[in-house]
N, C-alpha and C positions, 0 to 999 in steps of 0.2 A: 450358388445353392442349387442342388439337383433335386427337382420335384418331379411328380408323376407327369405333369404337363410339359417337361423339357423335351424338345425335339432332339433325337438322337440320329446321327449319321453312322450307319453301319456299313463298312467297306470290307467285303469278303470275296474270295476267289470263286467259290462255288455256291450254288443254291443250297446244297446240303448244309454248309457252314452257316449260311444266312439263317436257315431254319433253326438250327441249334442255338445260335447266338440270339435270334429273335425270342426263342422260348425263355432263355435265361434272362433277358432284359424285361420281358413280360412278367416274369416271376418276381422280379424286384420292382414292379409297379410302373416300369417305363414302356409305354405302349404306343408313344408318338415316334415311330421309327421309320426312317427312309433308308432303304437298302440299295447298295450298289455293288455290282460285279465288275465294274470298270473304274479305275482311278481317273481316268480321263473324264468320264461322265461325272464322277464324284466332285472332281475339281470345278467343272463348269457350273454344276448346280450350287455347290457350297460357296462359290464367290457371289452367287445371287441371292442366296438365302442364308440365314445365320443359324448355325447349330452350336448350342452351348456345351455339347457332349459328343464324342467321337469314339468308336470302336473300330480300329483300322488294322488291317492285315498287312504285314510286311511283305510277304511273298505274293505279289501281284503281277499279272502280265503287263508288259510294256513300261509301266511306271510303278515302282515299289511304294509300299505304304509310307516309308520314311521320307521319300521324296515328295509325296503328296502333302504330308504334313508341313514340310518346309515351305513348299510353293504356297500353300494356303497362308502361312504365317507371314509370308513376303507381301501378301495383298494388303496387309495393315488392318484387316477385319478380325483377325484372330491373334492370339498370344498367350491367353491364360486359360483357355478352355481345357478341361480334363480330357486326356487321351488314354483309352485302354489299348495299349499296343499289343498286338497279337502276332506271334511268330512261331515257326517250327522249332527254331533254336536261337538262343540270344547270343549273337556274335559279339565278341568283346569290342570290336570295332564300331558296333552300333552304339555302345554305351556312351561314347564321346558325343555323338549327335543328340542322344537322348538327354544327357546332362545340359548340353547347350540350349535345348528347347524345352526344358522342364517337363519331360515325359517321365512320369514316376510310377505309372501303373502298368504292369506287364503280365500277359498270359502266354506262357509257352506250352507247346505240345508236350504230352498228349492232352486233348481236350475232352473233358468229361463234364455232362450238364450240371451236376450238383457242384463241382469245383468252380465252374464258371459263375454260377450264381453267387458263390461266396466271395469270389474276386470282386464282382460287381457291387455287392453289398458292402465290402471293405472300402471300395473307392467312394461309394456314396456316403458312407459314414465319415470318412476323412474329409471330403469336400464340403460336407455340412457342419463339420466341427474343426474348422481351421485353427491352428495354434496362433497366439497373439503375434509371434514373429512372422508366420506365414502370411497373415493378414496384412501386416505392415509392408512385407516384401511386395506382395501383389498391388497394393496401393501405389507403392514407389514405382513398380514397373508400368502400371497403367498411366501414371503421371508422366513418367519419362517418355513413353511412346506417344503421348499427347502433346509433348513439348513443353511440359510445365516443369522445368528443371529444378526450380527452387523447392516446390512441393515434393518432387522426387526425392531430392537430396535429404529433405527433413525426415521423410518416412523411412528412407533407407538407413539413415543414421540411428533412428529409433529401433529399427529391426535388428541392427548390429549390437545394440546394447542389450537386446534380449538374447541374441545368439551371436557372439562375436566371431565365431568361425564358420558360420553358415556360408558355404562356398558360393551359391548363386547370388547371395545378397552382397558378397564382397565383390563379385564380378560386376554386378550392377553399379555398385559404388564407383568401381574403376571406370565404367562406361559413362557415368554422369560426369566424372572428372575430365575424361577424354573429350566429351562433348563441349566442355567449356575451355578446351585447349590447355588444361593443366596437365600436360603430358607426363612430366616427372612424377606428379602425385599419382596419376593413374598407373604408371609403370610400377611404382612401389606396391600398389595394391595387387596388381596381377602377379607380381614376383612373390608376394606374400602367400598367395594362393598356391603358387608352385612349390613353395617350401614345404607346406603340409600335404600337397598332393601333387607330386612331380608328374603324374600322369594325366593332369588336367589339360586336355587338348584345347578346351575352350579358353582357358587362361593364356596358353601360348599363342593361340590364334589372335587374341585380342592384343597381345604384345607385339605380334607381327604387325597388326594394323597400325599400331602406334609407330612403328618404324616407317611404315608408308607415309603416314601423316606428317612425319618429320623429314621426309625426303630420303631416307635411308633404304632405298629399294633393294640394295645387295643383301642387306641383313634380313629384310623381309622375305626376299626369295629364298634364302638359305633355310630359314626357319619353316616357311610354308611348304617347301618341297618335302621336307621331312614329315610334317604333319599330314600332308596329303596321303601318306603311306599308312598312317595309324588312324587316320579319321577319313577314310575314303567315301563316306556317305554324306559328308557336309557340303551342300551346294556352295554356300557362301565362301567357305574355306578353299574349295577347288577353284572357284572364280578368282579369289585373291591370289592364289598360288600361280595361276596361269598369267594373270595381269603383271605380277611383280616379276616373274621371269621374263616376260615379253619386254617389260621396262628396262631390264638389264641385258637385253639382247640375247638371252638364252633361249633361242626360238625352239630348238628340238625339245627342251624341258617343257616349254610352254605348250607346244603342240601336243606333246604326250598327255600332260595333265588335262587339257582341254578335250582330248579324246576320251579320257575317262569320264569327264563330266558329261559329254554328249551321250555317252553310254547309259548314263543314269537318267538324263533328261534331255531328250533329243530336241526340245524346243528352246533349250537354254540360249539366250541371245549373246551372252558374254562369250561362251564357248565357240559359237558360230563365227562371231566378229573376230576374235583373236585368231582362230584357225584360217579364216579368210584373209586377214591381213599378213599372215605368215606366207600363205600361198602367193600373194601379190609380191611380197618381198623376194620370193623365190623365182618370180616370173612364171609361175604355174597358174594359168588362168582357166585350165580345164576343170570343169565341175564346180566352178566358183559360185554360180547361182544355185546350184544344188546345195552347196555348203550352207548358204544363207536362207534358202526358201523355207525351212521348217520353223525358223525362229523370227523371220522378218516378214512383215507384210509387203505387198507389191511396192508401195510408195517408199517405205524405209529402205528396202533392198536397193531400188534405184538410187536413192539418196546416198546410201553407202558407196555404190560403184562410182558415182560422180565424184564424191569427195576423195576416194582412193585415186581415181584418174587425175584429179586436180593436183593431188600431192605429187604424183609422178611427173606431171607437166611442170610444176614449180621446181622440181628437182632436175629439170632439163632432160628427163627421160621421156621425150614425146613418142618415141617409138614403142616404149612400154606402155604408155598410156593408150595409144592407138590399138595395140594388141589386146590390152584388157577390155577396152570398149568393144572391140570386134568380137571377142569371145562372149562378152555379156549380150550383144546383139544376136548371136547365134544360139545362145542358151535361153533368151527371153523372146520367144517367137512373137508374142502379142502382148502389149501393155499400153494403156493409155498414157503412162508416164514415160515411155520409151523415147519421146521426143527429146528429153533432157539428155540422154545418152548421145543421140545423134548430134544435138547442138554442141556438146563438149568435144565431141569427136571432130566436128567441123572446126572448132577452135584450134584443136591440137594440129590439124592439117594446115590451118591458116599460119600458125606459128612456124610450120615446116616450110612455108612458102609453096604449099601444094594446093594451088588455087582450085583445080578441077575437082579434087576430092572433097575439098572443103565446101564447095558449092553443092555437090551431091548430097552431103549430110545436112546441110542447112535446109535444103529442099525436103529432105525426108522428115526433118523435125517439123516443118510447117505443114507437111501432108497429114501428120498425126495430130498436130495442135495448130490449126490455121491462125489462131489469134496470138501465137507466141511472137511478140514484138521483137525480142532480142535477135531471134533467127532471122526475122525479116529484115532487120537493120543490117546485120552482117551480110546477108545475101545481097542486099542493095549495094553495099560498099564494094563487094567483090565484082559485081556485075558492071559496075561504073568505072572500074579501073582499066 
């Protein structure tokens, strides 16, 4: 229910657009408006405060409006809030993401004050007078998001009785079945959607996720690579496409898709992780820390590098592990967690029977973290031999 007291998040590129939309919102009785000219700032604030209504501009610097919406939905705090999606031109490739995220209200240029008011009034009218099928769908989605599968299934079945061909209700029905590991039943639902809407990227994406769940990474990768071209704004789809191609060792394709994702969302952890893993497989350690630094905090970055080095060591590529650790030390000039890299580098040198270098790095680990018992024990062993 949209009321006069409902807080509104207004995300626009310029102050002039904020003024224009603020006037339209006020004319509709909505005066509790928080305005942003930065999607980064909007994300930070909106993850701490709850806004039941958004007016979001697609064309924003650094991070577009459609990426902001997806990132907010991924926090788990949002999902059914109405979005007035504002854009210069409605690209067909945007429609796939909009359908996937239930973005139903759009305002495209040119922007005229009176027309904006009418669009907002229409949205308020629709949201405050939901159809019985829409109410049931939202109840089902809320229950499913909360992990109450039985209630979700009951509500979605009722919604489909009211409107058997409602695409988003069918997709949610399939999601509920997939969550219960009823893969065949879920597949039948998604394929049913594709029969009457062959262009449904959401249904095809969900079908690809089923392939992954059943271990058929090749089928998933084949489908997701195609979908990445027709739905290039979907964060989750691009993540899955990159991961699937990486799983079947199509590293060039995985790297290409992760590059597209990083272009949309430079802080995306999946994109950075897959790109870094491919660099390590290629023996390319230059810029490795830079690849990870925008998406990983200091601790998780060191942890990733340690795990990657441990894999190289277990695979008998001790020289590769040492080169990677050396590059990491060069690129991370100061960090309270750097002791872990020096320790693992010491272990690698120890395995190579290079006692002098092993001692050097165990000592460096202890200099950073004097209380690190493992390094002290390894050093003592080497010094007594």
